[in-house]
PADRENGU-281664 format. One record per residue: x, y, z of N, C-alpha, C in turn; chain. Coordinates in steps of 0.001 Angstrom, whole numbers. Layout:
N
(doba (X Y Z) (X Y Z) (X Y Z) A)
...
//
This chain:
291
(doba (134514 142148 39002) (135397 141183 38363) (135498 141511 36881) A)
(doba (136687 141823 36407) (136881 142240 35026) (137418 141090 34185) A)
(doba (137054 141114 32900) (137546 140099 31975) (139069 140124 31926) A)
(doba (139654 141324 31955) (141117 141423 31914) (141739 140680 33096) A)
(doba (141158 140823 34273) (141684 140145 35451) (141571 138629 35300) A)
(doba (140472 138169 34718) (140308 136728 34487) (141337 136221 33481) A)
(doba (141676 137036 32490) (142740 136645 31552) (144073 136505 32293) A)
(doba (144344 137424 33197) (145567 137333 33998) (145569 136042 34814) A)
(doba (144431 135778 35455) (144313 134571 36284) (144554 133311 35452) A)
(doba (143940 133234 34267) (144086 132050 33422) (145520 131876 32947) A)
(doba (146219 132984 32674) (147618 132899 32242) (148483 132311 33353) A)
(doba (148270 132753 34585) (149035 132221 35709) (148679 130758 35954) A)
(doba (147395 130419 35858) (146968 129026 36041) (147607 128124 34989) A)
(doba (147728 128631 33780) (148298 127834 32690) (149810 127687 32831) A)
(doba (150490 128771 33164) (151950 128756 33239) (152471 128214 34566) A)
(doba (151638 128296 35626) (152035 127878 36968) (153300 128591 37430) A)
(doba (153483 129803 36924) (154661 130590 37270) (154345 132061 37024) A)
(doba (154525 132895 38051) (154155 134299 37953) (155023 135063 36950) A)
(doba (156318 134788 36947) (157230 135509 36055) (156925 135215 34585) A)
(doba (156736 133944 34258) (156432 133580 32870) (155104 134177 32430) A)
(doba (154096 134118 33300) (152787 134668 32959) (152880 136174 32730) A)
(doba (153619 136876 33599) (153770 138326 33449) (154440 138658 32120) A)
(doba (155435 137882 31743) (156134 138110 30477) (155194 137916 29292) A)
(doba (154382 136855 29336) (153443 136593 28247) (152377 137682 28146) A)
(doba (151981 138220 29294) (150926 139236 29329) (151461 140648 29097) A)
(doba (152792 140784 29075) (153432 142090 28886) (153064 143056 30008) A)
(doba (153071 142533 31228) (152875 143371 32415) (154000 143045 33396) A)
(doba (154201 143901 34381) (155214 143622 35387) (154687 142594 36377) A)
(doba (155607 141899 37023) (155192 140892 37987) (154460 141503 39177) A)
(doba (154898 142657 39713) (154131 143275 40807) (152704 143634 40401) A)
(doba (152527 144115 39145) (151177 144436 38664) (150308 143186 38631) A)
(doba (150883 142099 38132) (150135 140845 38046) (149788 140327 39438) A)
(doba (150737 140366 40342) (150487 139897 41711) (149387 140709 42376) A)
(doba (149408 142015 42143) (148399 142889 42737) (147005 142557 42200) A)
(doba (146899 142309 40886) (145605 141974 40283) (145060 140659 40848) A)
(doba (145927 139676 41011) (145467 138377 41512) (145093 138461 42993) A)
(doba (145839 139250 43756) (145490 139434 45168) (144134 140127 45292) A)
(doba (143889 141100 44414) (142602 141784 44413) (141473 140821 44073) A)
(doba (141730 139901 43143) (140722 138906 42768) (140424 137980 43943) A)
(doba (141456 137532 44634) (141250 136673 45806) (140467 137407 46887) A)
(doba (140780 138697 47092) (140055 139478 48102) (138585 139625 47723) A)
(doba (138335 139831 46413) (136954 140010 45954) (136128 138748 46166) A)
(doba (136759 137597 45910) (136043 136324 46031) (136082 135778 47454) A)
(doba (137015 136286 48254) (137119 135813 49625) (137689 134419 49747) A)
(doba (138442 133980 48730) (139023 132637 48738) (140449 132688 48196) A)
(doba (141304 131784 48710) (142633 131623 48140) (142515 130835 46835) A)
(doba (143119 131351 45789) (143041 130707 44475) (144309 129928 44133) A)
(doba (145415 130281 44787) (146694 129637 44504) (147391 129241 45801) A)
(doba (148202 128199 45710) (149190 127914 46745) (150558 128132 46123) A)
(doba (151372 128907 46763) (152652 129310 46196) (153767 128434 46755) A)
(doba (154562 127864 45846) (155703 127041 46212) (156977 127759 45773) A)
(doba (158116 127141 46011) (159399 127803 45741) (159523 128249 44288) A)
(doba (159167 127361 43360) (159366 127677 41946) (158096 127541 41112) A)
(doba (156976 127382 41759) (155744 127209 40986) (154540 127661 41800) A)
(doba (153409 127746 41120) (152133 128119 41726) (151104 127069 41326) A)
(doba (150345 126575 42283) (149321 125569 42013) (147953 126116 42389) A)
(doba (146950 125691 41662) (145586 126104 41958) (145042 125363 43171) A)
(doba (144312 126083 44007) (143524 125445 45058) (142251 124870 44431) A)
(doba (141445 124173 45227) (140164 123669 44711) (139291 124827 44229) A)
(doba (139329 125954 44970) (138556 127129 44561) (139120 127709 43263) A)
(doba (140443 127645 43125) (141077 128133 41897) (140689 127296 40692) A)
(doba (140591 125980 40886) (140175 125092 39786) (138751 125413 39358) A)
(doba (137873 125654 40339) (136493 126026 40023) (136458 127322 39221) A)
(doba (137225 128321 39652) (137242 129594 38937) (137825 129430 37536) A)
(doba (138862 128605 37405) (139451 128397 36078) (138405 127857 35101) A)
(doba (137619 126877 35544) (136599 126304 34662) (135565 127356 34251) A)
(doba (135160 128189 35211) (134185 129229 34906) (134811 130345 34072) A)
(doba (136049 130705 34402) (136711 131805 33705) (136971 131473 32246) A)
(doba (137284 130227 31958) (137523 129832 30561) (136282 130080 29723) A)
(doba (135109 129736 30264) (133858 129972 29539) (133576 131466 29406) A)
(doba (133807 132211 30475) (133529 133652 30441) (134426 134380 29449) A)
(doba (135698 134057 29446) (136632 134699 28522) (136320 134297 27081) A)
(doba (135986 133020 26870) (135603 132574 25526) (134361 133301 25041) A)
(doba (133395 133480 25939) (132184 134191 25572) (132496 135652 25235) A)
(doba (133352 136294 26027) (133724 137682 25755) (134414 137807 24401) A)
(doba (135305 136874 24101) (135992 136886 22805) (134994 136699 21662) A)
(doba (134052 135781 21862) (133069 135496 20817) (132179 136713 20566) A)
(doba (131749 137383 21636) (130917 138578 21478) (131680 139661 20718) A)
(doba (132926 139859 21099) (133738 140887 20435) (133896 140588 18952) A)
(doba (134203 139329 18638) (134392 138947 17235) (133088 139039 16450) A)
(doba (131973 138718 17096) (130681 138814 16416) (130376 140256 16014) A)
(doba (130648 141197 16904) (130375 142590 16581) (131339 143131 15529) A)
(doba (132584 142670 15575) (133549 143088 14555) (133114 142604 13178) A)
(doba (132519 141400 13138) (132170 140789 11850) (130808 141220 11316) A)
(doba (130054 142033 12066) (128717 142416 11618) (128743 143123 10270) A)
(doba (129778 143907 10038) (129865 144663 8793) (130748 143978 7753) A)
(doba (131206 142769 8065) (132066 142043 7125) (131184 141193 6213) A)
(doba (130904 141695 5031) (129999 140983 4127) (130676 139795 3454) A)
(doba (132003 139673 3617) (132733 138579 2970) (133136 137480 3945) A)
(doba (132707 137581 5202) (133117 136543 6141) (132659 136810 7550) A)
(doba (133374 136235 8495) (133038 136327 9908) (133534 135090 10628) A)
(doba (133045 134889 11850) (133513 133796 12700) (132401 132773 12915) A)
(doba (132754 131494 12762) (131838 130395 13081) (132471 129518 14152) A)
(doba (131651 129052 15079) (132128 128189 16166) (131390 126856 16084) A)
(doba (132153 125790 15853) (131579 124475 15603) (132093 123472 16628) A)
(doba (131185 122654 17147) (131556 121551 18029) (131297 120236 17322) A)
(doba (132307 119354 17282) (132204 118167 16439) (132449 116881 17212) A)
(doba (131537 115935 17053) (131784 114563 17461) (132578 113880 16349) A)
(doba (133120 112690 16643) (133894 111961 15639) (132963 111203 14688) A)
(doba (133183 111370 13393) (132441 110614 12382) (133076 110859 11024) A)
(doba (133144 109814 10199) (133661 110009 8848) (132715 110890 8038) A)
(doba (131456 111019 8495) (130495 111852 7770) (130783 113352 7908) A)
(doba (131734 113701 8733) (132138 115107 8804) (132635 115606 7457) A)
(doba (132945 114697 6564) (133361 115121 5219) (132256 115920 4536) A)
(doba (130992 115596 4832) (129898 116364 4238) (129902 117801 4762) A)
(doba (130195 117951 6038) (130290 119288 6623) (131495 120030 6051) A)
(doba (132617 119324 5925) (133822 119953 5381) (133586 120435 3952) A)
(doba (132908 119638 3146) (132612 120041 1766) (131703 121266 1743) A)
(doba (130745 121287 2666) (129830 122423 2731) (130576 123704 3102) A)
(doba (131505 123598 4056) (132309 124763 4447) (133180 125216 3282) A)
(doba (133764 124268 2565) (134612 124607 1416) (133826 125376 366) A)
(doba (132619 124918 56) (131769 125612 -918) (131380 127000 -395) A)
(doba (131083 127071 892) (130646 128335 1494) (131761 129381 1433) A)
(doba (132994 128939 1631) (134124 129868 1626) (134375 130471 241) A)
(doba (133888 129841 -781) (134028 130425 -2112) (133226 131713 -2223) A)
(doba (132136 131794 -1480) (131313 133003 -1484) (131702 133956 -364) A)
(doba (132280 133407 716) (132661 134217 1873) (134113 133898 2245) A)
(doba (135048 134415 1476) (136458 134031 1645) (137060 134444 2980) A)
(doba (136454 135399 3674) (136986 135825 4968) (136389 135041 6139) A)
(doba (135722 133931 5821) (135181 133094 6880) (136321 132457 7682) A)
(doba (136199 132497 9011) (137115 131792 9902) (136269 130902 10811) A)
(doba (136700 129661 10979) (135912 128752 11810) (136795 128140 12889) A)
(doba (136168 127906 14034) (136858 127412 15220) (136215 126087 15614) A)
(doba (137029 125047 15733) (136532 123692 15959) (136818 123244 17389) A)
(doba (135779 122763 18059) (135906 122129 19368) (135442 120685 19231) A)
(doba (136232 119742 19736) (135847 118331 19692) (135369 117892 21072) A)
(doba (134474 116914 21098) (133993 116428 22384) (132826 115480 22221) A)
(doba (132324 114999 23356) (131159 114114 23310) (129879 114943 23411) A)
(doba (128747 114279 23371) (127456 114977 23342) (127271 115878 24554) A)
(doba (127631 115397 25732) (127447 116190 26950) (128275 117466 26905) A)
(doba (129543 117348 26509) (130418 118516 26459) (129936 119533 25433) A)
(doba (129578 119056 24248) (129185 119968 23177) (127831 120605 23454) A)
(doba (126910 119825 24005) (125590 120377 24324) (125707 121497 25348) A)
(doba (126570 121309 26338) (126769 122339 27359) (127290 123632 26741) A)
(doba (128215 123513 25802) (128807 124706 25187) (127820 125415 24265) A)
(doba (127022 124666 23518) (126061 125339 22639) (124945 125968 23475) A)
(doba (124602 125348 24607) (123594 125922 25506) (124071 127252 26087) A)
(doba (125377 127361 26321) (125952 128592 26875) (126188 129655 25813) A)
(doba (125989 129288 24542) (126231 130240 23481) (127667 130301 23023) A)
(doba (128497 129339 23461) (129904 129326 23077) (130108 128717 21694) A)
(doba (129126 127962 21215) (129197 127333 19899) (127946 127697 19099) A)
(doba (128118 127824 17786) (126982 128095 16907) (126280 126801 16490) A)
(doba (127081 125793 16131) (126534 124520 15649) (127319 123377 16279) A)
(doba (126633 122257 16521) (127296 121072 17063) (126877 119841 16275) A)
(doba (127828 118930 16079) (127536 117635 15469) (127415 116619 16597) A)
(doba (126242 115988 16705) (125930 115075 17799) (125640 113686 17261) A)
(doba (125959 112664 18078) (125678 111283 17689) (124461 110742 18420) A)
(doba (123693 111630 19002) (122422 111259 19623) (121327 112156 19069) A)
(doba (120107 111648 19031) (118974 112446 18569) (118855 113699 19434) A)
(doba (118942 114891 18848) (118842 116116 19649) (117454 116277 20262) A)
(doba (117421 116919 21401) (116177 117219 22100) (115455 118334 21334) A)
(doba (114311 118012 20739) (113619 118987 19891) (113050 120147 20703) A)
(doba (112989 120011 22027) (112542 121140 22849) (113599 122234 22900) A)
(doba (114862 121867 22675) (115960 122822 22786) (116642 123116 21462) A)
(doba (116642 122132 20547) (117451 122256 19343) (116647 122039 18072) A)
(doba (117101 122680 17026) (116732 122304 15669) (117932 121598 15071) A)
(doba (117695 120789 14023) (118824 120013 13517) (118588 119553 12080) A)
(doba (119687 119146 11461) (119677 118519 10141) (120359 117165 10287) A)
(doba (119788 116147 9684) (120367 114811 9768) (121388 114607 8649) A)
(doba (122510 113988 8983) (123507 113657 7971) (122960 112551 7068) A)
(doba (123462 112467 5832) (122829 111578 4849) (123056 110094 5063) A)
(doba (124089 109689 5811) (124371 108267 5966) (124394 107890 7441) A)
(doba (124811 106669 7731) (124918 106206 9116) (126364 105811 9405) A)
(doba (126687 105733 10685) (127995 105244 11126) (127824 103841 11690) A)
(doba (128724 102949 11303) (128644 101542 11684) (129646 101226 12786) A)
(doba (129143 100582 13848) (130006 100178 14948) (130740 98878 14619) A)
(doba (131965 98775 15145) (132724 97546 14979) (133918 97515 15907) A)
(doba (134779 96543 15705) (135932 96307 16563) (137220 96499 15764) A)
(doba (138150 97258 16342) (139481 97417 15763) (140379 96341 16373) A)
(doba (140994 95544 15493) (141716 94342 15914) (143091 94324 15241) A)
(doba (144164 93954 15948) (145447 93730 15266) (145287 92647 14205) A)
(doba (145900 92833 13039) (145657 91889 11943) (146252 90504 12193) A)
(doba (147067 90370 13248) (147626 89050 13587) (146740 88293 14572) A)
(doba (145700 88936 15066) (144810 88322 16063) (143857 87353 15380) A)
(doba (143484 86295 16074) (142574 85291 15497) (141218 85895 15160) A)
(doba (140777 86935 15892) (139492 87567 15604) (139487 88257 14240) A)
(doba (140656 88604 13745) (140744 89281 12447) (140269 88387 11305) A)
(doba (140199 87086 11540) (139743 86156 10501) (138228 86143 10367) A)
(doba (137527 86709 11350) (136069 86711 11311) (135556 87829 10399) A)
(doba (134396 87620 9814) (133765 88648 8983) (132986 89651 9832) A)
(doba (132529 89211 10999) (131779 90076 11906) (132028 89609 13327) A)
(doba (131809 90509 14274) (132067 90223 15690) (130744 90150 16439) A)
(doba (130524 89008 17080) (129316 88817 17861) (129614 89040 19346) A)
(doba (128554 89115 20134) (128711 89376 21561) (129582 88318 22224) A)
(doba (129392 87058 21868) (130191 85982 22456) (131681 86206 22221) A)
(doba (132039 86814 21092) (133452 87066 20791) (134056 88112 21723) A)
(doba (133228 89006 22238) (133720 90110 23060) (133842 89751 24535) A)
(doba (133109 88738 24974) (133119 88366 26388) (134528 87956 26813) A)
(doba (135014 88582 27869) (136347 88260 28380) (137469 89070 27778) A)
(doba (137170 89881 26757) (138212 90695 26127) (138357 92043 26838) A)
(doba (139571 92574 26907) (139753 93945 27396) (139345 94926 26292) A)
(doba (138323 95711 26546) (137748 96562 25507) (138010 98039 25797) A)
(doba (138230 98793 24718) (138329 100251 24783) (137103 100852 24101) A)
(doba (136616 101955 24667) (135436 102598 24105) (135289 103963 24769) A)
(doba (134531 104850 24171) (134220 106110 24849) (133204 105833 25958) A)
(doba (133261 106634 27029) (132308 106458 28127) (130869 106623 27638) A)
(doba (130658 107617 26771) (129311 107882 26283) (128751 106674 25541) A)
(doba (129557 106101 24647) (129081 104960 23861) (128947 103699 24716) A)
(doba (129884 103514 25632) (129853 102317 26484) (128565 102254 27293) A)
(doba (128180 103391 27838) (126980 103441 28673) (125706 103718 27880) A)
(doba (125848 103872 26572) (124698 104121 25724) (124533 103045 24662) A)
(doba (125182 103229 23522) (125013 102313 22391) (125426 100878 22710) A)
(doba (126589 100695 23334) (127082 99335 23590) (126218 98644 24640) A)
(doba (125824 99370 25671) (124936 98801 26697) (123620 98332 26070) A)
(doba (123051 99168 25196) (121787 98799 24553) (121962 97610 23626) A)
(doba (123076 97589 22912) (123336 96498 21966) (123511 95169 22703) A)
(doba (124237 95188 23819) (124516 93952 24560) (123320 93496 25392) A)
(doba (122445 94433 25738) (121247 94062 26483) (121558 93471 27850) A)
(doba (120902 92369 28171) (121036 91750 29499) (122424 91174 29739) A)
(doba (123234 91058 28685) (124565 90473 28830) (125652 91553 28931) A)
(doba (125243 92798 29070) (126222 93897 29127) (127233 93697 30252) A)
(doba (126794 93160 31379) (127687 92974 32525) (128806 91983 32238) A)
(doba (128678 91190 31166) (129722 90236 30806) (130889 90900 30068) A)
(doba (130698 92161 29653) (131738 92867 28912) (132658 93617 29865) A)
(doba (133918 93722 29491) (134940 94323 30351) (135518 95567 29679) A)
(doba (135312 96716 30308) (135904 97954 29816) (137312 98088 30376) A)
(doba (138303 97977 29521) (139700 98112 29923) (140074 99567 30140) A)
(doba (139589 100439 29247) (139894 101869 29357) (138999 102655 28423) A)
(doba (138809 103937 28734) (137938 104776 27907) (138761 105815 27161) A)
(doba (138371 106087 25927) (139038 107067 25072) (137987 107948 24426) A)
(doba (138263 109248 24372) (137391 110148 23622) (137814 110213 22155) A)
(doba (139076 109941 21875) (139580 109979 20507) (139918 108567 20054) A)
(doba (139308 108138 18956) (139507 106768 18486) (140956 106503 18089) A)
(doba (141637 107521 17560) (143032 107305 17156) (143875 106859 18351) A)
(doba (143702 107513 19490) (144469 107138 20679) (144165 105704 21101) A)
(doba (142883 105346 21048) (142511 103981 21390) (143121 102963 20445) A)
(doba (143244 103334 19166) (143809 102401 18183) (145283 102135 18454) A)
(doba (146004 103120 18990) (147417 102912 19334) (147539 101862 20430) A)
(doba (146653 101948 21435) (146680 100962 22507) (146287 99581 21982) A)
(doba (145333 99540 21057) (144944 98259 20460) (146112 97668 19663) A)
(doba (146840 98512 18935) (147983 98055 18152) (149051 97435 19060) A)
(doba (149196 97998 20261) (150212 97494 21192) (149728 96295 22006) A)
(doba (148521 95807 21698) (148040 94588 22332) (147442 94751 23706) A)
(doba (147063 95990 24065) (146475 96223 25380) (144973 95946 25418) A)
(doba (144355 95859 24263) (142924 95622 24222) (142387 95784 22816) A)
(doba (141057 95847 22702) (140375 95947 21418) (139469 97181 21461) A)
(doba (139456 97924 20383) (138742 99208 20365) (137385 99085 19686) A)
(doba (136338 99462 20399) (135004 99588 19827) (134826 101008 19323) A)
(doba (134571 101151 18029) (134456 102484 17455) (133722 102403 16119) A)
(doba (133550 103572 15497) (132918 103619 14183) (133895 103188 13090) A)
(doba (133327 102669 12019) (134122 102386 10822) (134639 103695 10234) A)
(doba (135815 103641 9644) (136463 104743 8927) (137164 105761 9819) A)
(doba (137080 105618 11140) (137749 106584 12003) (139216 106247 12228) A)
(doba (139577 104989 12032) (140942 104517 12266) (141480 103939 10958) A)
(doba (142746 104177 10694) (143383 103640 9498) (143513 102129 9602) A)
(doba (142764 101416 8779) (142845 99948 8741) (143227 99465 7350) A)
(doba (143904 100331 6609) (144330 99953 5259) (145441 98914 5337) A)
(doba (145732 98293 4213) (146789 97280 4161) (148100 97906 4615) A)
(doba (148759 97257 5527) (150008 97789 6057) (149845 98545 7357) A)
(doba (148596 98825 7754) (148365 99555 9005) (148558 98671 10224) A)
(doba (148417 97348 10038) (148517 96424 11164) (147215 96210 11891) A)
(doba (146134 96883 11429) (144839 96791 12081) (143762 96440 11072) A)
(doba (142677 95832 11564) (141506 95576 10721) (140261 96024 11480) A)
(doba (139219 96311 10737) (137908 96644 11322) (136941 95529 10983) A)
(doba (136204 95063 11987) (135166 94063 11764) (133870 94578 12393) A)
(doba (132768 94626 11635) (131504 95165 12158) (130902 94257 13209) A)
(doba (130119 94865 14092) (129392 94082 15080) (128204 93381 14420) A)
(doba (127839 92248 14984) (126668 91503 14522) (125881 91048 15752) A)
(doba (124585 91389 15849) (123798 92162 14890) (124372 93564 14682) A)
(doba (124088 94106 13510) (124641 95400 13135) (124185 96485 14101) A)
(doba (125116 97368 14443) (124815 98520 15294) (125222 99779 14530) A)
(doba (124248 100662 14284) (124501 101875 13515) (123982 103098 14266) A)
(doba (124573 104231 13979) (124114 105510 14524) (123869 106497 13403) A)
(doba (122850 107300 13587) (122670 108477 12749) (123288 109648 13486) A)
(doba (123813 110626 12743) (124368 111804 13391) (123678 113054 12860) A)
(doba (123787 114129 13619) (123001 115327 13360) (123872 116562 13575) A)
(doba (123605 117599 12782) (124166 118905 13088) (123033 119743 13667) A)
(doba (123253 120251 14882) (122172 120887 15642) (122570 122296 16063) A)
(doba (121566 123092 16389) (121787 124436 16907) (120652 124763 17872) A)
(doba (120933 125654 18787) (119944 126073 19768) (118805 126804 19054) A)
(doba (117585 126339 19254) (116458 126925 18520) (116210 128374 18920) A)
(doba (116776 128812 20048) (116600 130200 20479) (117876 131027 20274) A)
(doba (118814 130485 19506) (120080 131161 19264) (119889 132424 18429) A)
(doba (120555 133509 18848) (120584 134734 18045) (121843 134681 17184) A)
(doba (121671 134316 15921) (122809 134113 15031) (123386 135429 14530) A)
(doba (124693 135417 14269) (125323 136501 13529) (124923 136367 12061) A)
(doba (125106 137421 11249) (124767 137309 9823) (125472 136146 9127) A)
(doba (126757 135922 9435) (127477 134851 8752) (126951 133483 9166) A)
(doba (126540 133334 10442) (125989 132057 10894) (124630 131791 10244) A)
(doba (123839 132837 10064) (122539 132679 9389) (122745 132243 7936) A)
(doba (123709 132872 7266) (123983 132497 5874) (124502 131059 5794) A)
(doba (125341 130691 6761) (125883 129337 6747) (124790 128308 6986) A)
(doba (123847 128615 7859) (122751 127687 8111) (121918 127490 6848) A)
(doba (121634 128563 6143) (120885 128444 4895) (121665 127593 3889) A)
(doba (122978 127798 3848) (123812 127009 2943) (123813 125539 3332) A)
(doba (123884 125257 4652) (123852 123883 5127) (122573 123174 4686) A)
(doba (121448 123845 4860) (120172 123226 4520) (120127 122890 3043) A)
(doba (120633 123772 2214) (120648 123529 776) (121595 122391 416) A)
(doba (122794 122413 986) (123801 121422 592) (123459 120034 1094) A)
(doba (122845 119924 2273) (122510 118595 2796) (121290 118012 2088) A)
(doba (120409 118883 1606) (119273 118370 836) (119723 117845 -512) A)
//
């Protein structure tokens, strides 16, 4: 199984059309069809179902797509790492980020670092702790920002200097907007939006024995998307302060939870990671700048 063949497979999976994929890959359609047929023969499974004007993945094809994306990303990362070994002015960094206004500290650190290494290029992946931890474990990411205490058996980490405060995003015309803080009794019976990770972690712990009284209307990984639904009156968003625009004229307000619920966040890396030279320099810079 060759990386090139997996790239062909991913292009067809993405385009759902053999002709378009062949054009993007700059190969002929018969060549592409032959490569994919060879891949199916090698794996002993059908990867696509062919329709009149489109191609759909089978269950086996979906499984391969998920694995192939990681394999191709890893191949690209290895290639770029070796290219950058002799680049004393830069290289490639791969960062996985959870949502937090404290990312400004990381952004400032990168800005300062680029003054010394102007050829630095960085690639950002967003996600929750489970998604990011999986990618850093596979070596697809150099550093991850997590909203949970990292497992010291697997990771080393630096703690961000401040905390993130939980609260409720509310339309400014809602009666709850008049409150200075939101208590558990205020949330009972409301349609709530929250990330799955936080709902089953921080919010469950905060609500304690009364967690079952809360109603999850829908889950969002991105707070901005949840705020749009809150603005349209579909529910109320539980999220960190500063992630959503609640300035005058936004139509939304933020009210903190009471008792207060806060999280510390961390930038972590695999303690057994073999860093590239640029990643090692960046880690040293991070330690200095965060101190």
